[in-house]
C-alpha positions in Angstrom: -22.9 22.0 -18.0 -24.3 21.1 -14.6 -21.8 18.2 -14.1 -18.9 20.5 -15.1 -19.9 23.1 -12.6 -20.3 20.4 -9.8 -16.7 19.2 -10.5 -15.1 22.6 -10.3 -17.2 23.7 -7.3 -16.4 20.5 -5.3 -12.6 20.9 -5.6 -12.9 24.6 -4.7 -15.0 23.6 -1.7 -12.4 21.0 -0.6 -9.3 23.0 -1.6 -8.1 23.8 1.9 -8.4 20.2 3.1 -6.8 18.8 -0.1 -3.8 21.1 0.2 -3.6 20.4 3.9 -3.4 16.6 3.2 -0.8 17.1 0.4 1.3 19.3 2.7 1.0 16.8 5.6 2.1 13.9 3.4 5.1 16.0 2.1 6.0 16.7 5.7 5.8 13.0 6.7 7.6 11.2 3.9 7.3 7.4 4.1 9.2 4.9 1.8 7.5 2.3 -0.2 5.4 -0.2 1.7 5.5 1.9 4.9 3.1 4.7 3.9 0.8 4.2 7.0 0.3 7.9 7.7 -0.5 8.7 4.1 -2.8 5.7 3.6 -4.7 6.3 6.8 -5.0 10.1 6.1 -6.5 9.5 2.7 -8.8 6.6 3.5 -10.2 8.4 6.5 -11.0 11.4 4.4 -12.6 9.3 1.6 -14.8 7.5 4.2 -16.0 10.9 5.4 -17.0 11.7 1.8 -19.1 8.6 1.5 -16.7 6.2 -0.3 -16.7 2.6 0.5 -13.1 1.8 1.5 -11.2 -1.5 1.3 -7.8 -1.4 2.9 -4.9 -3.8 2.3 -6.1 -4.7 -1.2 -3.8 -6.9 -3.3 -2.1 -8.1 -0.1 -0.3 -4.7 0.3 -0.9 -3.3 3.8 -0.9 0.4 2.6 -2.9 -0.1 -0.6 -6.6 0.6 -0.7 -9.6 0.8 -3.0 -12.2 3.5 -2.3 -15.3 3.4 -4.5 -18.5 5.4 -5.0 -21.4 4.2 -7.1 -22.8 0.7 -7.8 -23.0 0.2 -11.6 -22.0 1.5 -14.9 -18.6 2.4 -16.5 -15.9 2.3 -13.9 -13.4 5.1 -13.8 -10.4 4.8 -11.5 -7.8 7.3 -10.3 -4.5 6.0 -9.1 -3.1 7.6 -6.0 0.6 7.3 -5.2 2.1 8.5 -1.8 5.4 6.9 -1.2 8.6 8.9 -0.8 12.3 8.4 -1.7 14.8 7.5 1.0 16.5 10.6 2.4 15.2 12.9 -0.4 11.5 12.7 0.6 8.9 13.6 -2.0 11.4 14.4 -4.7 9.1 12.8 -7.2 6.0 14.7 -6.1 3.9 11.7 -4.9 2.2 14.0 -2.4 0.8 15.8 -5.4 0.0 12.7 -7.3 -1.8 11.1 -4.4 -4.0 14.1 -3.6 -4.7 15.0 -7.3 -6.3 11.5 -7.6 -8.3 12.0 -4.4 -9.5 15.4 -5.7 -10.5 14.0 -9.0 -12.4 11.1 -7.5 -14.3 13.1 -4.9 -15.2 15.8 -7.5 -16.4 13.2 -10.1 -18.4 11.4 -7.5 -20.1 14.6 -6.5 -21.1 15.3 -10.1 -22.7 11.9 -10.8 -26.3 12.7 -9.9 -28.4 10.2 -11.8 -25.6 9.4 -14.2 -24.6 5.7 -14.0 -21.0 5.1 -13.2 -18.5 3.9 -10.6 -15.7 6.1 -9.4 -12.7 4.7 -7.5 -9.6 6.0 -6.0 -7.0 3.3 -6.0 -4.2 3.6 -3.5 -1.0 2.3 -5.2 1.9 2.2 -2.8 5.6 1.5 -3.3 6.0 2.9 -6.8 9.6 4.0 -6.2 10.9 0.6 -5.2 9.3 -2.6 -6.5 6.2 -1.1 -8.1 3.0 -1.7 -6.1 0.8 -1.6 -9.2 2.5 -4.7 -10.4 1.2 -6.6 -7.3 -2.2 -4.9 -7.7 -2.5 -5.9 -11.4 -1.5 -9.5 -10.5 -4.1 -9.5 -7.7 -6.8 -8.5 -10.2 -7.5 -5.1 -8.5 -7.8 -3.4 -12.0 -9.8 -6.1 -13.7 -13.1 -4.4 -13.2 -11.8 -0.8 -13.9 -12.8 0.4 -17.4 -10.5 3.4 -17.5 -7.6 4.4 -15.2 -5.7 7.7 -15.0 -3.2 9.5 -12.9 -0.7 12.4 -13.5 2.9 13.0 -12.7 4.4 16.4 -11.9 7.4 17.6 -13.8 9.1 20.5 -15.6 7.4 19.9 -18.9 3.9 18.9 -20.0 3.3 15.8 -22.1 -0.2 14.3 -22.6 0.7 11.1 -24.5 3.4 9.7 -22.2 5.5 6.8 -23.3 7.7 4.8 -20.9 10.4 2.2 -21.2 9.7 -1.5 -20.3 12.1 -2.4 -17.6 13.7 -5.5 -16.1 16.1 -5.8 -13.2 18.9 -8.4 -12.8 21.6 -9.2 -10.3 24.6 -11.2 -11.5 26.4 -13.0 -8.7 29.8 -14.5 -9.5 31.4 -17.3 -7.3 35.1 -17.9 -7.5 37.9 -19.1 -5.2 39.5 -17.0 -2.6 43.3 -17.0 -2.0 46.0 -14.7 -1.0 46.4 -12.1 -3.8 50.2 -12.1 -3.5 51.5 -15.5 -2.5 49.5 -17.8 -4.8 47.1 -15.8 -7.0 47.2 -18.5 -9.7 45.1 -20.7 -7.4 42.3 -18.2 -7.2 39.3 -17.5 -9.3 38.5 -13.7 -9.2 34.8 -13.0 -9.0 35.4 -9.3 -9.3 37.2 -9.8 -12.6 34.1 -11.5 -13.8 32.0 -8.4 -12.8 34.5 -6.1 -14.6 34.4 -8.3 -17.7 30.6 -8.2 -17.6 30.7 -4.4 -17.7 33.2 -4.4 -20.5 31.1 -6.9 -22.5 28.0 -4.8 -22.1 29.8 -1.6 -23.1 31.0 -3.3 -26.3 27.4 -4.5 -26.9 25.9 -0.9 -26.8 26.8 0.0 -30.4 24.6 -2.9 -31.6 21.5 -1.9 -29.5 18.6 0.3 -30.7 18.7 4.0 -29.6 15.9 3.6 -27.0 17.7 0.9 -25.1 19.2 1.7 -21.7 21.5 -0.6 -19.8 22.9 0.7 -16.5 24.4 -1.0 -13.5 26.5 -0.8 -10.4 29.0 -3.1 -8.6 27.0 -4.1 -5.5 29.6 -6.5 -4.1 33.3 -6.3 -5.0 35.3 -8.1 -2.4 36.4 -7.3 1.2 40.1 -6.7 1.1 42.6 -5.8 -1.7 45.0 -8.6 -0.7 42.4 -11.3 -1.0 41.2 -12.6 -4.4 37.4 -12.1 -4.1 35.5 -15.3 -4.2 32.2 -13.5 -4.5 31.2 -10.3 -6.4 27.9 -9.0 -7.8 26.5 -6.4 -10.1 23.0 -5.0 -10.4 21.7 -4.0 -13.8 18.5 -2.3 -15.0 17.7 -3.0 -18.7 15.1 -0.9 -20.5 13.5 -0.5 -23.9 10.4 1.1 -25.4 9.6 -2.2 -27.1 8.7 -5.0 -24.6 9.5 -7.7 -27.2 12.8 -6.3 -28.1 13.6 -5.9 -24.4 13.6 -9.7 -24.2 16.3 -9.9 -26.9 18.4 -7.3 -25.1 18.1 -9.2 -21.8 19.4 -12.4 -23.4 22.4 -10.5 -24.9 23.2 -8.9 -21.5 23.0 -12.2 -19.7 25.3 -13.7 -22.4 27.9 -11.0 -21.5 27.7 -12.2 -17.9 28.0 -15.9 -18.9 31.0 -15.1 -21.1 32.7 -13.3 -18.3 32.2 -16.3 -16.0 33.7 -18.6 -18.6 36.7 -16.3 -19.2 37.4 -16.0 -15.4 36.7 -19.6 -14.4 33.9 -18.5 -12.1 30.3 -19.6 -11.8 27.4 -17.4 -12.5 24.1 -17.0 -10.5 21.4 -14.9 -12.1 18.6 -13.3 -10.0 15.7 -11.5 -11.7 13.5 -9.1 -9.9 9.9 -10.3 -9.7 8.7 -6.8 -10.7 9.2 -6.2 -14.4 7.7 -3.0 -15.7 5.8 -3.0 -19.0 6.0 -0.1 -21.5 3.1 2.4 -21.1 0.3 2.1 -23.7 -1.3 5.6 -23.4 -4.9 5.7 -24.6 -5.0 8.5 -27.1 -8.8 9.2 -26.8 -8.4 9.6 -23.0 -5.2 11.6 -23.3 -6.8 14.0 -25.7 -9.8 14.4 -23.5 -7.5 15.2 -20.5 -5.7 17.8 -22.6 -9.0 19.5 -23.5 -10.1 19.3 -19.8 -6.8 20.7 -18.6 -7.3 23.9 -20.7 -10.9 24.1 -19.4 -9.6 23.9 -15.9 -7.5 27.0 -16.3 -4.0 25.5 -16.6 -1.5 28.2 -17.6 2.1 27.1 -17.1 4.1 27.3 -20.4 7.3 25.3 -20.0 9.9 25.1 -22.7 11.5 21.9 -21.5 11.1 18.3 -22.6 11.8 15.4 -20.3 13.2 11.9 -21.2 11.5 8.6 -20.7 11.7 6.5 -17.6 9.9 3.4 -16.4 6.6 3.4 -14.6 4.5 0.7 -13.1 1.4 2.4 -14.7 2.7 0.6 -17.8 1.5 -2.6 -16.3 -1.9 -1.1 -15.6 -2.2 0.1 -19.2 -2.0 -3.6 -20.3 -5.2 -4.5 -18.5 -7.3 -1.4 -18.8 -7.3 1.8 -20.9 -4.9 4.2 -19.1 -3.2 7.6 -19.2 -0.3 8.9 -17.2 0.2 12.6 -18.4 3.1 14.6 -17.1 2.2 18.2 -16.2 4.7 20.9 -15.4 4.5 22.5 -12.0 7.1 25.1 -12.9 8.5 26.8 -16.0 12.0 26.3 -14.6 14.3 23.2 -15.0 14.4 21.4 -11.6 15.6 17.8 -11.9 13.4 15.2 -10.3 14.6 12.9 -7.4 16.5 15.9 -5.9 16.1 17.9 -2.7 15.3 20.9 -5.0 12.3 19.1 -6.5 11.2 18.0 -3.1 11.1 21.6 -2.0 9.2 22.6 -5.2 6.5 20.0 -4.4 5.5 21.9 -1.3 4.8 25.3 -2.8 1.7 27.2 -3.5 2.4 26.9 -7.3 2.7 23.1 -7.1 -0.6 22.8 -5.1 -2.4 25.0 -7.6 -1.3 22.7 -10.4 -2.3 19.6 -8.3 -5.9 21.0 -7.9 -6.1 22.0 -11.5 -5.1 18.5 -12.6 -7.6 17.1 -10.2 -10.3 19.2 -11.9 -9.0 18.1 -15.4 -9.0 14.4 -14.5 -12.5 14.7 -13.0 -13.8 16.5 -16.1 -12.2 13.8 -18.2 -14.0 11.1 -16.2 -17.3 13.0 -16.4 -17.1 13.3 -20.2 -16.5 9.6 -20.4 -19.3 8.6 -18.1 -21.9 10.7 -19.9 -21.0 9.6 -23.4 -21.3 5.9 -24.3 -19.8 6.6 -27.7 -16.6 7.8 -26.0 -16.6 4.7 -23.8 -16.8 2.6 -26.9 -14.0 4.4 -28.6 -11.7 4.1 -25.6 -12.3 0.4 -25.3 -11.9 -0.2 -29.0 -8.6 1.7 -29.1 -7.4 -0.3 -26.0 -8.3 -3.6 -27.6 -6.5 -2.6 -30.9 -3.4 -1.5 -29.1 -3.1 -4.6 -27.0 -3.6 -6.8 -30.1 -0.9 -4.8 -31.9 1.5 -5.2 -29.0 0.9 -9.0 -28.8 1.3 -9.3 -32.5 
C-alpha cells in the first residue's frame, strides 16, 4: 500500500497549487493553438517537479511532452487546456488539463524502485481541429504503452464510446445574373446548396440510428436581386462505425453531386484534414479506473446520461491502449459548451472532482506499472480490438 499512500499524499500536498493553476487557466481562456499561458504555466510547474519537458512537440507550438523515468512500461496522461471562443472553458479543459498533471506528478512520486515511465502529454486545440490528430501523425504516442484522460460532465461513464467524424465543405459555382431581368441565364449556386440539404434529409431514413449528419449554409450569396454564383455548405458526418462512416460519406457527397447536376452548377468538395476515429476504450484500464475512482473517495451520484460526441482521443486509442472516462462534476443537468457550464468548471465542487480523478488516474497507472500481468492483458485487449476493427 506504500505506493497508494504516496499517490494520495502527493496530490494532497500539491492541492493548493493544482487548484490555483486550474483557476488561472479558467480565468485566462485561450482558443486552440493559442494556449501560450496555459502551456507555459503547466510546463514550468512540471520542470519544477523534476520532469524532462519538450515543448512544441509534433510541430504544435503549445503542445508538450513531460516525462519522468527512463525505462519500463510507459503510462501517459493527456492534458487539454484550450477554450471555446466567447464561452471560455465551457468544456472544462481547465479541469482536464490539471487532472492529467496531478495524476502524472502523483504517479511519478510513487515510483520508488518500480520501473516505469510517466508522461504528461500536452494536447492543444481539441475544440477546433483536434491537436491529438497531429500528435498521433507525428508519432508522439508511438512509445506510450497506455494513455488516459478524463472529461467532466453531468454523468459518469467509464467505458466511453465516441462517433467517428469527418468534416466537409461543399462549394457550388454557378453563373451570376440579375434575378429579375434575365434569371434564365443564371445558374443558382444557392439552389444547389438547398437541394443538397433536401437530398440529405431524404437520405436520413436509410441511415443507421447512430449516424449524425448536420450542416450549415456558410455562404449563400450577397444580394437577393442577384443570382448567387457561389454558395457553400459545411457538414459534419458522424458514425460509431468508422467503416460505415465511409459509406455514409459517399452517400452525402452523392447528394451534393446530384444537386449540382440538377442546378447546372459545378461542385468543389473540400475535406478537413482532421478526421476523428471512433474511441476504442480499453476495458481492462476502464475497469481499473472505476475501481480506483471509488478508492479515491468519489461520491457524486448523477441520474443523467449524456449522448455521444466525437473526440480526438479516438485517434490516440487506435495507436495505444486508451481510456477517456466521463466523470460528473455535479448531480444537476448543466449542458456543456454553455456559459453555465463554464461557471461550473470554476467551483470548489469541480476542483474537488478534478483532484479525485487525478488520484484515480494515478492509482490506475500505479496498478498497471506494478503488475506485468495487467500490462499483458491491456496490450492483448488492445491488439484484439484493433484487429477486430480492421477486419
